[in-house]
N, C-alpha and C positions, 0 to 999 in steps of 0.2 A: 590159198594166199592169205596172209595176215594183213588186214586193212587197218590203217592207223586212225587214231583219233587226233585231230588237229585243232588247236585253239589259235585263232587270229585275233590278237588283242592290240588295240590302237588308240591313239588320240588324234582327233582332227578338229581344227577350228572351222575352216570354211568349206571343207568337204573333199579336198584333194587327197588327203591320206585315207579318208573313208573310201574313196573310189579305188585306190590301190589295194586297200584291205579287202574290199569285196572281190577284186580280181584274184588276189592270192587265195581267198577262200574258194572261189570258183575252180581254180586250178587244182587245189587239193581235193575238192569234191569230185572233180573229173578223174582223178586217180583212184577213186573208190573210197576216199577217207570220209569218216564222219567228222563234220566240221562245226565248230562253234565260232561265230563272229561276234566279238564283244568290244564295246567301247569303254574306256576308262572314264571316271567321273570328271566333270568340268570343275575347275577350281577358281577360275577367273571371276571377278566381281561383275555384277550386271552392268555397271556403268561402262566397263571396258568392252564387254560384249556388244552393248548397244551402240558403241561408236562405229561398229562395222556391221551393216545390215546383213551381209553374207554370213557372218559368224552367228548372229542371232537366228537367222533362217535355218542354217544347217543344224544348230544345236537343238532347236525345237523339233525338227524332222527326225534327228537321230534319237532323241528321247522317246519318240513314238515308235520307232522301227527297230532299234538295236538294243539288246539287253546290256546292262552294265556289267563289266567284268568283275570277277572276284578271284582271289588266289586259288580257289577250288577249281577254276577252269584250267589252271596250269597243272594241278595235281591229277586231274582227269585225263589230260592230254598225253599222247605219246610224242608229240612235237608241237612247237609253237612258233608263230611269227609275230614279232612285235614291230609296230609302226608308229612313227612320230614325225611331225614337222620338225625342221631344224630350228632350234632356238639358240642363237648366238653360238653356233657351231656344236651344239650338243642336244640332248634329249629334252623335250618339253617337261615342264614341272608336273603336268598332269600324269604323264606316263611314268615319270620318276617316282611320283608319290605311290603309284600302284606297285612299282618294283620294290619300293621300300617296305611293302607289306608282306613280302615273300620270305622274310627271315625264318619263320617256323618251318616252311617247306624246305628251305636250304639246309637248315640244321638237321632235318630228318632225312636228307638225301633224296627227297622226292623229285628233284629237278635234274639229277645227274643221269647221264647216259640217255638223255632225250634230245631229239633233233631240234635245232633252233636256227631261225633266220630273221633278218631285219629288213625294213624298207623305210623310205623317208621322202620328204618333199621340201623344196626351198624355192625362193624367188630367183636367186642368182646362180649362175653356173658354178661359181666358186663361193657359194654361200654356206658351205660347211656340211654338205651331204655326206661325204666320206667320213668326216670326223664324228658325225652323229651315228652312222652305222657302226663305226669301230667302237664308239662308246657303248653301244648295245652289245657288241661282241665281248667287250670287257665283262659285262654282266653275265653273259653266257659262260664265260670262263670261270667266274666265281661260283656259278651254279653247278659246274661240272657237266654242262650240256655239250653236245656235239654240234659245232657250228656248220651250217649248210649254206654256203654262199652260192650264188649263181655262177660265179667265175666267168669263164669264157667257154661254157659247155654247150652252147647252141648259137647258131648264127643269128637267130631272131633277137638276141640281146643287143647286138650292135646298133640297129636303128633306134633303140630306146636309150642310147647313150653309152652303152658298154660298161656300166659300172659293175666290177666284179664282186663288190662287197654286198650288194643288194639293189633292188630296184629303187631308182630315185627319179623323181619328177622335178623338172626345173621350170616353174611356171613362167618366169620372165623370158625364157628362151623357147620353150616347147609349146607355149600356148596357155590359154586361161584354164583349160581342163586337160587331164592326162590324155595323150594321144592314143590311137589304136595300137601303135607300136609299144608304148609304155605299158598299157594294160596287158598286152600279149606277154611282155616280159614278166609282169607280176603273176600272171596265170602260170607261166612256166616255173617261176620260183615256187609257187604253191604246190605244183605237181612234183617238183624235185624234192621239196620238203616232205611231202606225204610218202614218196617212195623210200627215201632214206629212213624216215621215222618207222615205216613198216618193218624194215630190216632190223633196226635197233630194238623195236618192240619184241620181235622174235628172239633176238639175242638175250634180252632181259628175261623173257619167259623161260628160255632154256637154262639160263644161269640159276634162276630161282628154283627150278625143278630139280636141280642137283642135290 
């Protein structure tokens, strides 16, 4: 069996998206994938970060424990999961800035025919989770990637909210930290991504061998 290489790349301010990213990575690794868990660079000024102690605490912890992402991680991967908190119904500036660095890979076709999925978090039930996930799907379409949504492919997705576009955590409804059900959905999403990426990797290898 061909095992995939998966890059889980995310931005998290206070840690909720980090927890989802870690669960996605665990799910992919459980499917046999080689996984890189990477955070994108923080762009916010110190005065803004220091207004929220949880933001500062998580940032310092992440800098110690998680490597910073680079476009090379996408080039390396057979599949990738991108995660961001919802910011006014869309992707955070930090993750968008990382995406905007991928032009050379896009031009070279390095991101096409690779599996891609997305996950997010917001405070409110109608705070823009789906629009954020679909914004990331738009990026995947431009890259020529193959979108791998969780859909309704496993009953465990329903206790986590049943979002077919990607795992989403609603902190104002589901609690201050992602629940066991939400983390289970994220692990499932990572496993599904790795399995699809494995098949796509075999397809690309066979095509290049012709």
